[in-house]
Chimera marker file (.cmm) of the C-alpha trace (Angstrom):
<marker_set name="trace">
<marker id="1" x="82.864" y="12.417" z="21.044" r="1" g="1" b="0" radius="0.5"/>
<marker id="2" x="83.961" y="11.145" z="24.540" r="1" g="1" b="0" radius="0.5"/>
<marker id="3" x="86.260" y="14.050" z="25.464" r="1" g="1" b="0" radius="0.5"/>
<marker id="4" x="89.896" y="14.756" z="25.769" r="1" g="1" b="0" radius="0.5"/>
<marker id="5" x="91.992" y="11.585" z="26.577" r="1" g="1" b="0" radius="0.5"/>
<marker id="6" x="95.634" y="12.312" z="25.455" r="1" g="1" b="0" radius="0.5"/>
<marker id="7" x="98.046" y="15.274" z="25.039" r="1" g="1" b="0" radius="0.5"/>
<marker id="8" x="101.409" y="14.600" z="23.232" r="1" g="1" b="0" radius="0.5"/>
<marker id="9" x="104.458" y="16.706" z="23.446" r="1" g="1" b="0" radius="0.5"/>
<marker id="10" x="107.227" y="16.260" z="20.968" r="1" g="1" b="0" radius="0.5"/>
<marker id="11" x="110.873" y="16.579" z="22.283" r="1" g="1" b="0" radius="0.5"/>
<marker id="12" x="114.339" y="16.376" z="21.003" r="1" g="1" b="0" radius="0.5"/>
<marker id="13" x="115.644" y="14.677" z="24.097" r="1" g="1" b="0" radius="0.5"/>
<marker id="14" x="113.240" y="12.019" z="25.393" r="1" g="1" b="0" radius="0.5"/>
<marker id="15" x="115.407" y="11.043" z="28.480" r="1" g="1" b="0" radius="0.5"/>
<marker id="16" x="115.641" y="14.811" z="29.588" r="1" g="1" b="0" radius="0.5"/>
<marker id="17" x="111.813" y="15.434" z="28.827" r="1" g="1" b="0" radius="0.5"/>
<marker id="18" x="110.976" y="12.268" z="30.735" r="1" g="1" b="0" radius="0.5"/>
<marker id="19" x="112.917" y="13.290" z="34.004" r="1" g="1" b="0" radius="0.5"/>
<marker id="20" x="111.467" y="17.114" z="33.745" r="1" g="1" b="0" radius="0.5"/>
<marker id="21" x="108.020" y="15.685" z="33.206" r="1" g="1" b="0" radius="0.5"/>
<marker id="22" x="108.279" y="13.356" z="36.118" r="1" g="1" b="0" radius="0.5"/>
<marker id="23" x="109.491" y="16.260" z="38.229" r="1" g="1" b="0" radius="0.5"/>
<marker id="24" x="106.772" y="18.439" z="36.941" r="1" g="1" b="0" radius="0.5"/>
<marker id="25" x="103.794" y="16.348" z="37.503" r="1" g="1" b="0" radius="0.5"/>
<marker id="26" x="105.198" y="14.256" z="40.386" r="1" g="1" b="0" radius="0.5"/>
<marker id="27" x="104.556" y="11.140" z="38.692" r="1" g="1" b="0" radius="0.5"/>
<marker id="28" x="106.407" y="8.325" z="37.273" r="1" g="1" b="0" radius="0.5"/>
<marker id="29" x="105.612" y="6.996" z="33.737" r="1" g="1" b="0" radius="0.5"/>
<marker id="30" x="103.616" y="3.853" z="33.580" r="1" g="1" b="0" radius="0.5"/>
<marker id="31" x="104.929" y="3.220" z="29.946" r="1" g="1" b="0" radius="0.5"/>
<marker id="32" x="108.477" y="4.053" z="28.947" r="1" g="1" b="0" radius="0.5"/>
<marker id="33" x="109.970" y="2.778" z="25.677" r="1" g="1" b="0" radius="0.5"/>
<marker id="34" x="112.543" y="4.643" z="23.273" r="1" g="1" b="0" radius="0.5"/>
<marker id="35" x="109.465" y="5.525" z="21.008" r="1" g="1" b="0" radius="0.5"/>
<marker id="36" x="106.998" y="6.847" z="23.551" r="1" g="1" b="0" radius="0.5"/>
<marker id="37" x="106.805" y="7.836" z="27.200" r="1" g="1" b="0" radius="0.5"/>
<marker id="38" x="103.387" y="7.747" z="28.927" r="1" g="1" b="0" radius="0.5"/>
<marker id="39" x="102.140" y="9.204" z="32.103" r="1" g="1" b="0" radius="0.5"/>
<marker id="40" x="98.710" y="8.759" z="33.813" r="1" g="1" b="0" radius="0.5"/>
<marker id="41" x="97.656" y="12.234" z="35.055" r="1" g="1" b="0" radius="0.5"/>
<marker id="42" x="94.370" y="12.089" z="36.825" r="1" g="1" b="0" radius="0.5"/>
<marker id="43" x="93.122" y="9.556" z="34.337" r="1" g="1" b="0" radius="0.5"/>
<marker id="44" x="94.449" y="11.337" z="31.265" r="1" g="1" b="0" radius="0.5"/>
<marker id="45" x="97.405" y="10.486" z="28.990" r="1" g="1" b="0" radius="0.5"/>
<marker id="46" x="100.242" y="12.938" z="28.913" r="1" g="1" b="0" radius="0.5"/>
<marker id="47" x="102.708" y="11.488" z="26.156" r="1" g="1" b="0" radius="0.5"/>
<marker id="48" x="106.101" y="12.169" z="25.206" r="1" g="1" b="0" radius="0.5"/>
<marker id="49" x="107.419" y="11.197" z="21.623" r="1" g="1" b="0" radius="0.5"/>
<marker id="50" x="111.114" y="11.966" z="20.414" r="1" g="1" b="0" radius="0.5"/>
<marker id="51" x="111.202" y="14.511" z="17.829" r="1" g="1" b="0" radius="0.5"/>
<marker id="52" x="112.765" y="13.482" z="14.500" r="1" g="1" b="0" radius="0.5"/>
<marker id="53" x="116.036" y="15.047" z="13.699" r="1" g="1" b="0" radius="0.5"/>
<marker id="54" x="116.675" y="16.083" z="17.223" r="1" g="1" b="0" radius="0.5"/>
<marker id="55" x="115.364" y="19.732" z="17.020" r="1" g="1" b="0" radius="0.5"/>
<marker id="56" x="112.648" y="21.409" z="18.655" r="1" g="1" b="0" radius="0.5"/>
<marker id="57" x="109.173" y="21.125" z="17.002" r="1" g="1" b="0" radius="0.5"/>
<marker id="58" x="107.095" y="24.030" z="15.666" r="1" g="1" b="0" radius="0.5"/>
<marker id="59" x="105.168" y="24.659" z="18.910" r="1" g="1" b="0" radius="0.5"/>
<marker id="60" x="102.470" y="26.832" z="17.628" r="1" g="1" b="0" radius="0.5"/>
<marker id="61" x="100.073" y="28.545" z="20.357" r="1" g="1" b="0" radius="0.5"/>
<marker id="62" x="96.924" y="27.582" z="18.194" r="1" g="1" b="0" radius="0.5"/>
<marker id="63" x="95.975" y="24.470" z="20.369" r="1" g="1" b="0" radius="0.5"/>
<marker id="64" x="96.036" y="24.585" z="24.113" r="1" g="1" b="0" radius="0.5"/>
<marker id="65" x="95.576" y="21.635" z="26.525" r="1" g="1" b="0" radius="0.5"/>
<marker id="66" x="94.801" y="22.733" z="30.245" r="1" g="1" b="0" radius="0.5"/>
<marker id="67" x="95.930" y="20.555" z="33.149" r="1" g="1" b="0" radius="0.5"/>
<marker id="68" x="93.840" y="20.823" z="36.308" r="1" g="1" b="0" radius="0.5"/>
<marker id="69" x="95.423" y="22.149" z="39.380" r="1" g="1" b="0" radius="0.5"/>
<marker id="70" x="94.363" y="22.749" z="43.058" r="1" g="1" b="0" radius="0.5"/>
<marker id="71" x="96.473" y="25.674" z="43.584" r="1" g="1" b="0" radius="0.5"/>
<marker id="72" x="97.362" y="27.499" z="40.254" r="1" g="1" b="0" radius="0.5"/>
<marker id="73" x="100.062" y="29.961" z="41.630" r="1" g="1" b="0" radius="0.5"/>
<marker id="74" x="101.836" y="26.946" z="43.279" r="1" g="1" b="0" radius="0.5"/>
<marker id="75" x="101.817" y="24.814" z="40.122" r="1" g="1" b="0" radius="0.5"/>
<marker id="76" x="102.687" y="27.756" z="37.938" r="1" g="1" b="0" radius="0.5"/>
<marker id="77" x="105.781" y="28.903" z="40.150" r="1" g="1" b="0" radius="0.5"/>
<marker id="78" x="106.716" y="24.948" z="40.461" r="1" g="1" b="0" radius="0.5"/>
<marker id="79" x="107.040" y="24.677" z="36.431" r="1" g="1" b="0" radius="0.5"/>
<marker id="80" x="109.223" y="27.929" z="36.382" r="1" g="1" b="0" radius="0.5"/>
<marker id="81" x="111.494" y="26.812" z="39.192" r="1" g="1" b="0" radius="0.5"/>
<marker id="82" x="112.173" y="23.453" z="37.365" r="1" g="1" b="0" radius="0.5"/>
<marker id="83" x="113.265" y="25.281" z="34.037" r="1" g="1" b="0" radius="0.5"/>
<marker id="84" x="109.867" y="26.261" z="32.289" r="1" g="1" b="0" radius="0.5"/>
<marker id="85" x="109.328" y="29.830" z="31.030" r="1" g="1" b="0" radius="0.5"/>
<marker id="86" x="106.354" y="31.804" z="31.331" r="1" g="1" b="0" radius="0.5"/>
<marker id="87" x="103.968" y="31.844" z="28.470" r="1" g="1" b="0" radius="0.5"/>
<marker id="88" x="100.995" y="33.113" z="30.227" r="1" g="1" b="0" radius="0.5"/>
<marker id="89" x="100.684" y="34.434" z="34.165" r="1" g="1" b="0" radius="0.5"/>
<marker id="90" x="98.051" y="33.210" z="36.287" r="1" g="1" b="0" radius="0.5"/>
<marker id="91" x="94.856" y="35.100" z="35.097" r="1" g="1" b="0" radius="0.5"/>
<marker id="92" x="91.382" y="35.183" z="35.977" r="1" g="1" b="0" radius="0.5"/>
<marker id="93" x="88.900" y="34.130" z="33.282" r="1" g="1" b="0" radius="0.5"/>
<marker id="94" x="85.623" y="34.743" z="34.981" r="1" g="1" b="0" radius="0.5"/>
<marker id="95" x="84.311" y="33.728" z="38.469" r="1" g="1" b="0" radius="0.5"/>
<marker id="96" x="86.707" y="31.313" z="40.337" r="1" g="1" b="0" radius="0.5"/>
<marker id="97" x="88.305" y="30.104" z="37.280" r="1" g="1" b="0" radius="0.5"/>
<marker id="98" x="92.191" y="30.763" z="36.778" r="1" g="1" b="0" radius="0.5"/>
<marker id="99" x="94.457" y="29.792" z="33.809" r="1" g="1" b="0" radius="0.5"/>
<marker id="100" x="98.158" y="30.066" z="33.412" r="1" g="1" b="0" radius="0.5"/>
<marker id="101" x="100.807" y="28.359" z="30.872" r="1" g="1" b="0" radius="0.5"/>
<marker id="102" x="104.267" y="27.623" z="30.721" r="1" g="1" b="0" radius="0.5"/>
<marker id="103" x="106.835" y="26.611" z="28.069" r="1" g="1" b="0" radius="0.5"/>
<marker id="104" x="108.731" y="23.406" z="28.586" r="1" g="1" b="0" radius="0.5"/>
<marker id="105" x="112.418" y="23.559" z="27.968" r="1" g="1" b="0" radius="0.5"/>
<marker id="106" x="111.693" y="22.349" z="24.565" r="1" g="1" b="0" radius="0.5"/>
<marker id="107" x="109.157" y="24.914" z="23.793" r="1" g="1" b="0" radius="0.5"/>
<marker id="108" x="106.001" y="23.267" z="24.442" r="1" g="1" b="0" radius="0.5"/>
<marker id="109" x="103.139" y="24.995" z="26.069" r="1" g="1" b="0" radius="0.5"/>
<marker id="110" x="101.505" y="23.424" z="29.108" r="1" g="1" b="0" radius="0.5"/>
<marker id="111" x="98.437" y="24.811" z="30.076" r="1" g="1" b="0" radius="0.5"/>
<marker id="112" x="97.061" y="24.793" z="33.856" r="1" g="1" b="0" radius="0.5"/>
<marker id="113" x="93.634" y="25.541" z="35.070" r="1" g="1" b="0" radius="0.5"/>
<marker id="114" x="91.960" y="26.144" z="38.380" r="1" g="1" b="0" radius="0.5"/>
<marker id="115" x="88.141" y="25.199" z="38.076" r="1" g="1" b="0" radius="0.5"/>
<marker id="116" x="86.577" y="24.320" z="41.347" r="1" g="1" b="0" radius="0.5"/>
<marker id="117" x="83.305" y="23.866" z="39.273" r="1" g="1" b="0" radius="0.5"/>
<marker id="118" x="84.765" y="20.781" z="37.448" r="1" g="1" b="0" radius="0.5"/>
<marker id="119" x="83.907" y="17.684" z="39.574" r="1" g="1" b="0" radius="0.5"/>
<marker id="120" x="86.713" y="14.923" z="40.202" r="1" g="1" b="0" radius="0.5"/>
<marker id="121" x="89.514" y="17.344" z="38.894" r="1" g="1" b="0" radius="0.5"/>
<marker id="122" x="92.953" y="15.842" z="40.662" r="1" g="1" b="0" radius="0.5"/>
<marker id="123" x="95.558" y="18.613" z="41.084" r="1" g="1" b="0" radius="0.5"/>
<marker id="124" x="99.028" y="18.824" z="39.722" r="1" g="1" b="0" radius="0.5"/>
<link id1="1" id2="2" r="1" g="1" b="0" radius="0.2"/>
<link id1="2" id2="3" r="1" g="1" b="0" radius="0.2"/>
<link id1="3" id2="4" r="1" g="1" b="0" radius="0.2"/>
<link id1="4" id2="5" r="1" g="1" b="0" radius="0.2"/>
<link id1="5" id2="6" r="1" g="1" b="0" radius="0.2"/>
<link id1="6" id2="7" r="1" g="1" b="0" radius="0.2"/>
<link id1="7" id2="8" r="1" g="1" b="0" radius="0.2"/>
<link id1="8" id2="9" r="1" g="1" b="0" radius="0.2"/>
<link id1="9" id2="10" r="1" g="1" b="0" radius="0.2"/>
<link id1="10" id2="11" r="1" g="1" b="0" radius="0.2"/>
<link id1="11" id2="12" r="1" g="1" b="0" radius="0.2"/>
<link id1="12" id2="13" r="1" g="1" b="0" radius="0.2"/>
<link id1="13" id2="14" r="1" g="1" b="0" radius="0.2"/>
<link id1="14" id2="15" r="1" g="1" b="0" radius="0.2"/>
<link id1="15" id2="16" r="1" g="1" b="0" radius="0.2"/>
<link id1="16" id2="17" r="1" g="1" b="0" radius="0.2"/>
<link id1="17" id2="18" r="1" g="1" b="0" radius="0.2"/>
<link id1="18" id2="19" r="1" g="1" b="0" radius="0.2"/>
<link id1="19" id2="20" r="1" g="1" b="0" radius="0.2"/>
<link id1="20" id2="21" r="1" g="1" b="0" radius="0.2"/>
<link id1="21" id2="22" r="1" g="1" b="0" radius="0.2"/>
<link id1="22" id2="23" r="1" g="1" b="0" radius="0.2"/>
<link id1="23" id2="24" r="1" g="1" b="0" radius="0.2"/>
<link id1="24" id2="25" r="1" g="1" b="0" radius="0.2"/>
<link id1="25" id2="26" r="1" g="1" b="0" radius="0.2"/>
<link id1="26" id2="27" r="1" g="1" b="0" radius="0.2"/>
<link id1="27" id2="28" r="1" g="1" b="0" radius="0.2"/>
<link id1="28" id2="29" r="1" g="1" b="0" radius="0.2"/>
<link id1="29" id2="30" r="1" g="1" b="0" radius="0.2"/>
<link id1="30" id2="31" r="1" g="1" b="0" radius="0.2"/>
<link id1="31" id2="32" r="1" g="1" b="0" radius="0.2"/>
<link id1="32" id2="33" r="1" g="1" b="0" radius="0.2"/>
<link id1="33" id2="34" r="1" g="1" b="0" radius="0.2"/>
<link id1="34" id2="35" r="1" g="1" b="0" radius="0.2"/>
<link id1="35" id2="36" r="1" g="1" b="0" radius="0.2"/>
<link id1="36" id2="37" r="1" g="1" b="0" radius="0.2"/>
<link id1="37" id2="38" r="1" g="1" b="0" radius="0.2"/>
<link id1="38" id2="39" r="1" g="1" b="0" radius="0.2"/>
<link id1="39" id2="40" r="1" g="1" b="0" radius="0.2"/>
<link id1="40" id2="41" r="1" g="1" b="0" radius="0.2"/>
<link id1="41" id2="42" r="1" g="1" b="0" radius="0.2"/>
<link id1="42" id2="43" r="1" g="1" b="0" radius="0.2"/>
<link id1="43" id2="44" r="1" g="1" b="0" radius="0.2"/>
<link id1="44" id2="45" r="1" g="1" b="0" radius="0.2"/>
<link id1="45" id2="46" r="1" g="1" b="0" radius="0.2"/>
<link id1="46" id2="47" r="1" g="1" b="0" radius="0.2"/>
<link id1="47" id2="48" r="1" g="1" b="0" radius="0.2"/>
<link id1="48" id2="49" r="1" g="1" b="0" radius="0.2"/>
<link id1="49" id2="50" r="1" g="1" b="0" radius="0.2"/>
<link id1="50" id2="51" r="1" g="1" b="0" radius="0.2"/>
<link id1="51" id2="52" r="1" g="1" b="0" radius="0.2"/>
<link id1="52" id2="53" r="1" g="1" b="0" radius="0.2"/>
<link id1="53" id2="54" r="1" g="1" b="0" radius="0.2"/>
<link id1="54" id2="55" r="1" g="1" b="0" radius="0.2"/>
<link id1="55" id2="56" r="1" g="1" b="0" radius="0.2"/>
<link id1="56" id2="57" r="1" g="1" b="0" radius="0.2"/>
<link id1="57" id2="58" r="1" g="1" b="0" radius="0.2"/>
<link id1="58" id2="59" r="1" g="1" b="0" radius="0.2"/>
<link id1="59" id2="60" r="1" g="1" b="0" radius="0.2"/>
<link id1="60" id2="61" r="1" g="1" b="0" radius="0.2"/>
<link id1="61" id2="62" r="1" g="1" b="0" radius="0.2"/>
<link id1="62" id2="63" r="1" g="1" b="0" radius="0.2"/>
<link id1="63" id2="64" r="1" g="1" b="0" radius="0.2"/>
<link id1="64" id2="65" r="1" g="1" b="0" radius="0.2"/>
<link id1="65" id2="66" r="1" g="1" b="0" radius="0.2"/>
<link id1="66" id2="67" r="1" g="1" b="0" radius="0.2"/>
<link id1="67" id2="68" r="1" g="1" b="0" radius="0.2"/>
<link id1="68" id2="69" r="1" g="1" b="0" radius="0.2"/>
<link id1="69" id2="70" r="1" g="1" b="0" radius="0.2"/>
<link id1="70" id2="71" r="1" g="1" b="0" radius="0.2"/>
<link id1="71" id2="72" r="1" g="1" b="0" radius="0.2"/>
<link id1="72" id2="73" r="1" g="1" b="0" radius="0.2"/>
<link id1="73" id2="74" r="1" g="1" b="0" radius="0.2"/>
<link id1="74" id2="75" r="1" g="1" b="0" radius="0.2"/>
<link id1="75" id2="76" r="1" g="1" b="0" radius="0.2"/>
<link id1="76" id2="77" r="1" g="1" b="0" radius="0.2"/>
<link id1="77" id2="78" r="1" g="1" b="0" radius="0.2"/>
<link id1="78" id2="79" r="1" g="1" b="0" radius="0.2"/>
<link id1="79" id2="80" r="1" g="1" b="0" radius="0.2"/>
<link id1="80" id2="81" r="1" g="1" b="0" radius="0.2"/>
<link id1="81" id2="82" r="1" g="1" b="0" radius="0.2"/>
<link id1="82" id2="83" r="1" g="1" b="0" radius="0.2"/>
<link id1="83" id2="84" r="1" g="1" b="0" radius="0.2"/>
<link id1="84" id2="85" r="1" g="1" b="0" radius="0.2"/>
<link id1="85" id2="86" r="1" g="1" b="0" radius="0.2"/>
<link id1="86" id2="87" r="1" g="1" b="0" radius="0.2"/>
<link id1="87" id2="88" r="1" g="1" b="0" radius="0.2"/>
<link id1="88" id2="89" r="1" g="1" b="0" radius="0.2"/>
<link id1="89" id2="90" r="1" g="1" b="0" radius="0.2"/>
<link id1="90" id2="91" r="1" g="1" b="0" radius="0.2"/>
<link id1="91" id2="92" r="1" g="1" b="0" radius="0.2"/>
<link id1="92" id2="93" r="1" g="1" b="0" radius="0.2"/>
<link id1="93" id2="94" r="1" g="1" b="0" radius="0.2"/>
<link id1="94" id2="95" r="1" g="1" b="0" radius="0.2"/>
<link id1="95" id2="96" r="1" g="1" b="0" radius="0.2"/>
<link id1="96" id2="97" r="1" g="1" b="0" radius="0.2"/>
<link id1="97" id2="98" r="1" g="1" b="0" radius="0.2"/>
<link id1="98" id2="99" r="1" g="1" b="0" radius="0.2"/>
<link id1="99" id2="100" r="1" g="1" b="0" radius="0.2"/>
<link id1="100" id2="101" r="1" g="1" b="0" radius="0.2"/>
<link id1="101" id2="102" r="1" g="1" b="0" radius="0.2"/>
<link id1="102" id2="103" r="1" g="1" b="0" radius="0.2"/>
<link id1="103" id2="104" r="1" g="1" b="0" radius="0.2"/>
<link id1="104" id2="105" r="1" g="1" b="0" radius="0.2"/>
<link id1="105" id2="106" r="1" g="1" b="0" radius="0.2"/>
<link id1="106" id2="107" r="1" g="1" b="0" radius="0.2"/>
<link id1="107" id2="108" r="1" g="1" b="0" radius="0.2"/>
<link id1="108" id2="109" r="1" g="1" b="0" radius="0.2"/>
<link id1="109" id2="110" r="1" g="1" b="0" radius="0.2"/>
<link id1="110" id2="111" r="1" g="1" b="0" radius="0.2"/>
<link id1="111" id2="112" r="1" g="1" b="0" radius="0.2"/>
<link id1="112" id2="113" r="1" g="1" b="0" radius="0.2"/>
<link id1="113" id2="114" r="1" g="1" b="0" radius="0.2"/>
<link id1="114" id2="115" r="1" g="1" b="0" radius="0.2"/>
<link id1="115" id2="116" r="1" g="1" b="0" radius="0.2"/>
<link id1="116" id2="117" r="1" g="1" b="0" radius="0.2"/>
<link id1="117" id2="118" r="1" g="1" b="0" radius="0.2"/>
<link id1="118" id2="119" r="1" g="1" b="0" radius="0.2"/>
<link id1="119" id2="120" r="1" g="1" b="0" radius="0.2"/>
<link id1="120" id2="121" r="1" g="1" b="0" radius="0.2"/>
<link id1="121" id2="122" r="1" g="1" b="0" radius="0.2"/>
<link id1="122" id2="123" r="1" g="1" b="0" radius="0.2"/>
<link id1="123" id2="124" r="1" g="1" b="0" radius="0.2"/>
</marker_set>
């Protein structure tokens, strides 16, 4: 096992999701095709795939991916301001570690983590 490399979100409207995620992460996609849109976020892959049938997927909360941020309150509020909804408000989980999560407009959960103990973390 080498560690986490890719998180993929399924969305019913790929064009709208591409625009939303570009604003959310302040990054343009490096790969943009009708079947997949890929973003490089600090060396990790954030992928968008179209949901067949145009309906939102079953977005269970049993798997969480956390994107590293430098300022968790700022990043959390940014996602809410562009149309996300709160899933979990910023919460201290021990020492300096903070987590939060937001649902994108399609119901996918985006986890945020502030962890100053993790080296080479690029903030959102």
